[in-house]
ZASE-21544 format. One record per residue (C-alpha): residue in one letter; z, x, y. Coordinates in steps of 0.2 Angstrom, whole numbers, padded with zeros to 4 digits, always signed. Each point is the difference from the previous one (the first is absolute). Layout:
REM ZASE-21544
AZXY/...
***
This chain:
REM ZASE-21544
M-0255+0134+0291/I+0006-0017-0006/K-0016-0008+0006/K-0010+0013-0011/L+0012-0004-0015/R-0003-0019+0002/K-0018+0002+0001/Q+0000+0011-0016/I+0010-0013-0009/I-0011-0014+0006/A-0016+0010-0005/T+0007+0004-0017/I+0006-0018-0004/M-0017-0007+0006/T-0010+0013-0009/V+0009-0004-0017/F-0001-0019+0003/C-0019+0001+0005/I-0004+0010-0015/L+0009-0012-0012/L-0007-0015+0009/F-0017+0007-0001/I+0002+0003-0019/I+0006-0018-0003/L-0013-0009+0011/V-0014+0011-0007/S+0006-0003-0018/T+0001-0019+0003/Y-0018+0000+0007/F-0007+0010-0014/S+0010-0010-0013/T-0007-0016+0007/K-0018+0007+0001/Q+0002+0006-0018/T+0006-0016-0006/L-0014-0010+0008/E-0013+0012-0006/G+0007+0000-0018/S-0001-0019+0000/C-0018+0000+0006/W-0005+0013-0013/D+0009-0011-0014/K-0010-0015+0006/L-0016+0010+0000/E+0003+0007-0017/S+0004-0018-0007/A-0016-0006+0008/I-0010+0013-0008/Y+0006-0004-0018/K+0001-0019+0002/T-0011-0011-0011/Y-0011-0011+0011/S-0008-0016-0005/N-0016-0007+0008/R+0009-0017+0000/S+0016+0006+0008/P+0000-0004+0019/L+0002+0014+0013/I+0017-0003+0006/Q+0004+0010+0017/D+0015+0011+0002/T+0006-0001+0018/S+0013+0013-0002/L-0012+0013-0006/P-0019-0005+0000/I-0009+0009-0014/L-0019+0002-0004/V-0004+0004-0018/V-0018+0004-0006/T-0008+0007-0016/V-0015+0011+0001/D-0010+0002-0016/Y-0011+0015-0005/K-0015-0007+0010/N+0011-0001+0015/N+0001-0019+0000/I+0015-0006+0010/K+0009-0015-0007/L+0013-0008+0011/L+0016-0004-0009/V+0013-0004+0014/N-0002+0000+0018/D+0016-0004+0011/I-0007+0009+0015/D-0009-0014+0010/Y-0008+0011+0013/L-0010+0010-0012/S-0018-0005-0002/T-0012+0004-0015/E-0007+0014+0010/D+0017+0007+0004/I+0005-0001-0018/N-0016+0009-0006/S+0003+0013+0014/L+0019+0002-0005/V-0005+0002-0019/H-0013+0013+0004/E+0013+0010+0010/V+0013-0001-0014/L-0013+0005-0013/T-0005+0015+0010/S+0018+0005+0004/K+0007+0016-0008/S+0017-0009-0001/K+0004-0014-0012/S+0013-0007+0011/S+0001+0001+0019/V-0001-0010+0017/I-0017-0004+0008/D-0004-0008+0016/G+0018+0003+0006/N+0007-0016-0008/L-0008-0001-0018/R+0008+0008-0014/F-0010+0002-0016/L+0003+0004-0019/R-0015+0005-0011/K+0001+0000-0019/S-0012+0000-0015/I+0001-0016-0010/G-0008+0000-0018/I-0015+0011-0004/S-0010+0001+0016/D+0008-0013+0013/I+0010+0005+0015/R+0012-0011+0008/I+0005+0001+0018/A+0015-0008+0008/I+0002+0000+0019/A+0015-0006+0010/D+0001-0005+0018/I+0016+0009+0006/Q+0000-0006+0018/T+0016-0009-0003/E+0008+0015-0008/Q-0005+0011+0015/A+0007-0013+0012/L+0016+0000-0009/L+0001+0018+0001/K-0004+0001+0018/K+0013-0014+0004/Q+0013+0010-0010/L-0004+0016+0009/W+0003-0008+0017/Q+0016-0007-0006/L+0006+0017-0006/I-0005+0008+0016/I+0010-0014+0010/I+0015+0003-0012/A-0002+0019+0002/V+0001-0002+0020/I+0014-0012-0001/S+0010+0011-0012/I-0003+0016+0010/V+0005-0008+0016/T+0016-0008-0008/F+0005+0016-0009/G-0004+0011+0016/I+0013-0011+0009/L+0012+0002-0014/S-0003+0019-0001/I+0004+0001+0019/I+0017-0009-0003/L+0003+0010-0015/S-0003+0017+0008/D+0011-0005+0015/K+0014-0003-0013/L-0003+0016-0010/T-0001+0011+0016/K+0015-0008+0008/P+0013+0012-0008/V-0010+0015+0004/H-0003-0006+0018/N+0019-0002+0002/T+0004+0017-0007/I-0013+0008+0012/L+0007-0010+0014/A+0018+0006-0004/Q-0006+0018-0001/K-0009-0001+0017/D+0015-0008+0008/F+0011+0014-0007/V-0012+0013+0007/A-0001-0009+0017/N+0019-0002+0001/A+0004+0017-0006/S-0012+0007+0013/H+0008-0010+0014/K+0017+0006-0006/L-0006+0018+0000/K-0007-0001+0018/T+0017-0001+0008/P+0008+0016-0007/L-0016+0009+0003/T-0001-0005+0018/V+0018+0006+0002/I-0004+0017-0008/L-0016+0002+0010/S+0009-0004+0017/N+0014+0012-0004/T-0011+0014-0005/E-0011-0002+0015/M+0015-0001+0011/L+0007+0017-0008/L-0017+0008+0001/N-0003-0005+0018/T+0018+0004+0007/K-0001+0017+0008/D+0019+0003-0002/S+0000-0004-0018/A-0016+0011-0003/D+0009+0015+0008/K+0016-0002-0011/T-0010-0003-0016/D-0007+0014-0010/S-0018+0001-0004/S+0002-0005-0019/S+0009-0016+0006/I-0014-0004+0012/Q-0012+0003-0014/R+0010-0012-0012/L+0000-0013+0014/N-0019+0002+0002/F-0002-0003-0019/I+0011-0015+0001/H-0010-0007+0014/S-0017+0003-0007/E+0005-0007-0017/S+0008-0015+0008/L-0017-0003+0009/R-0009+0001-0016/M+0012-0012-0008/K-0002-0012+0014/E-0019+0000-0002/L+0002-0004-0018/I+0012-0014+0003/E-0012-0008+0013/Q-0014+0001-0012/L+0010-0008-0014/L+0005-0014+0012/M-0018-0002+0005/L-0006-0001-0018/A+0014-0012-0005/K-0004-0012+0014/L-0019+0001-0004/D+0002-0003-0018/S+0012-0014+0002/S-0010-0008+0014/T+0015-0001+0011/L-0008+0009+0014/P-0007-0012+0012/V-0018+0006+0004/H-0007-0007+0016/K-0019+0000+0000/E-0011-0002+0014/K-0018+0005+0005/L+0000+0019+0005/D-0012+0013+0004/F+0000+0011-0016/S-0012+0013+0008/F+0013+0002+0014/L+0014+0002-0012/V-0009+0013-0010/C-0005+0010+0015/N+0018+0000+0006/S+0006+0007-0016/V-0014+0013-0001/L+0004+0006+0018/T+0018+0002-0004/Y-0004+0011-0015/E-0014+0009+0008/P+0010+0014+0008/F+0010+0003-0016/I-0016+0002-0010/Y-0007+0012+0012/D+0016+0010+0001/L-0001+0002-0019/G-0017+0008+0002/K-0009-0015-0008/K-0014-0011+0007/L-0002-0018+0003/D-0016-0011-0003/F+0003-0017+0007/N-0013-0014+0000/Y+0003-0018+0003/T-0007-0017+0005/E+0008-0007+0016/N+0007-0017+0002/I+0004-0004-0019/I+0012-0015+0000/V+0012-0003-0014/L+0014-0012-0003/G+0016+0009-0003/N+0016+0009+0006/A-0003+0014+0011/E+0015+0010-0004/S-0002-0002-0019/L-0019+0005+0000/R+0004+0015+0012/Q+0012+0006-0013/V-0013-0001-0014/I-0012+0011+0011/D+0014+0012+0004/I+0004+0002-0019/L-0018+0003-0004/L-0002+0013+0014/D+0016+0009-0004/N-0005+0001-0019/A-0017+0007+0006/I+0008+0013+0011/K+0013+0005-0014/Y-0012+0002-0015/S-0016+0006+0009/M-0005+0019-0001/P+0003+0011+0015/E-0015+0000+0012/S-0007-0015-0008/T-0007-0016+0008/I+0009-0016-0001/K-0013-0014+0001/I+0005-0018+0006/T-0013-0014+0000/L+0003-0018+0006/T-0015-0012-0003/A-0002-0019-0001/Q-0011-0006-0015/K-0004-0019+0001/R+0018-0008-0001/N+0009+0016-0005/V+0008+0014+0009/L-0001+0017-0008/L+0012+0014+0005/S-0004+0017-0009/V+0011+0016+0001/E-0008+0014-0008/S+0007+0018-0003/Y-0004+0016-0009/G+0012+0007-0012/T+0005+0000-0018/P-0008-0015-0008/F+0010-0014-0007/S+0003+0001-0019/T-0003-0014-0012/D+0019-0003+0000/D+0001+0001+0019/M-0014-0014+0001/K+0011-0011-0012/R+0017+0002+0008/I-0004+0005+0018/F+0007-0016+0007/Q+0015-0001-0011/K+0017+0002+0008/F+0007+0018+0001/Y-0016+0007-0007/R-0004+0016+0009/I-0017+0010-0002/G+0002+0018-0006/T+0016+0010+0002/D+0002-0004+0019/S+0018-0003+0003/S-0001-0008+0017/G+0001-0019+0001/Y+0006-0012-0013/G-0016-0008-0007/L+0003-0016+0008/G-0013+0000+0014/L-0015-0006-0010/S+0010-0013-0008/I+0005-0007+0017/A-0018+0001+0006/Q-0006-0010-0016/S+0014-0013+0003/I-0005-0002+0018/V-0019-0001-0004/E+0003-0013-0013/E+0011-0010+0012/H-0015-0001+0011/S-0011-0006-0015/G-0009+0017+0000/R-0003+0014-0013/I+0003+0019+0000/W-0006+0012-0012/A-0003+0019-0003/E-0016+0009-0004/T-0004+0018-0005/D-0016+0010-0004/G+0010+0010-0012/I-0004+0016+0010/S+0008+0001+0017/T-0001-0017+0008/N+0013-0013+0000/K-0001-0017+0009/F+0010-0015+0004/I-0008-0016+0004/V+0008-0016+0008/M-0010-0016+0000/L+0006-0015+0011/D-0008-0016+0005/C-0009+0000+0016/D+0004-0013+0013/N-0014+0003+0012/
***
């Protein structure tokens, strides 16, 4: 839970930071672009209305090379200024023709030439064209600089958010650990008196002399004490298992094991019980599927799923178990027929103490234990339903073949 909380905090912080960073960097880029374009339009406007003398020399502007021409009513082109060295007379004539035929009075042509066209006097048209290669190079350079800044900022802030999330979740983590320690310690303390109660009730029930001297109502009370003590012992053992799994204090020894053999053993154990209840079993599996895990823990997962399928399936229905290997994954499916899971069931089915329907047997800890064990093995477990009569639990583990 703490890991999920940390991930949510990191994701939230990084999302807000990335949005703000994106807004700042994009605003900076477009502000620079607007400034450069505005400066260029101002120079083109100034070049349009400037008074040119035949005797004035053509002085080149290296920061923003500009070409200025005047076209009279006879389409005669008069060159006023030409700072763009690489344009020949033919190029200039071609550009002037393109500008004159353009629907827009201001635009960019040939990728790097920005023009402005305006009427001067009664019939003359003046055209100013600027070479914006320098402007484009500056914008491209700034774009790369902003990308580098963004990457460095995201990486740096990502590291800071990880450190910050650790500090923010530390009090919560300590509280949860204290709760788990309390559950584990309380469970340990309760085991001793329960063991005494169970041993004494078993002794009284199994002693013939005591049974002869005790009336039937007392024997019935002893049976109640014994059965409820067994139920409490089961609950305490499940709480201990959950506390150890959640706090990662349970040493899980993992080794290569034949998962097919493990599933077969579990199914064979439950098979007589399934048939005694008048239900059927459909078991299909792939042999020699190897996984890296703890045999005892994984066997417990299989037993929990089979026990649930038996408990919640309809009378005379078929319990279908399938074990397959797909690429690098192992899929174990336990399917039963009964009342379909509700929407609320699907959301809460793996929560501690949540029980499906009104069934009073069990404590709602089995699936939570199964989920913890599967996650301890870097796997996934989930539930599916067709909404009609079929419910299915699927376990996915990494294959180690």
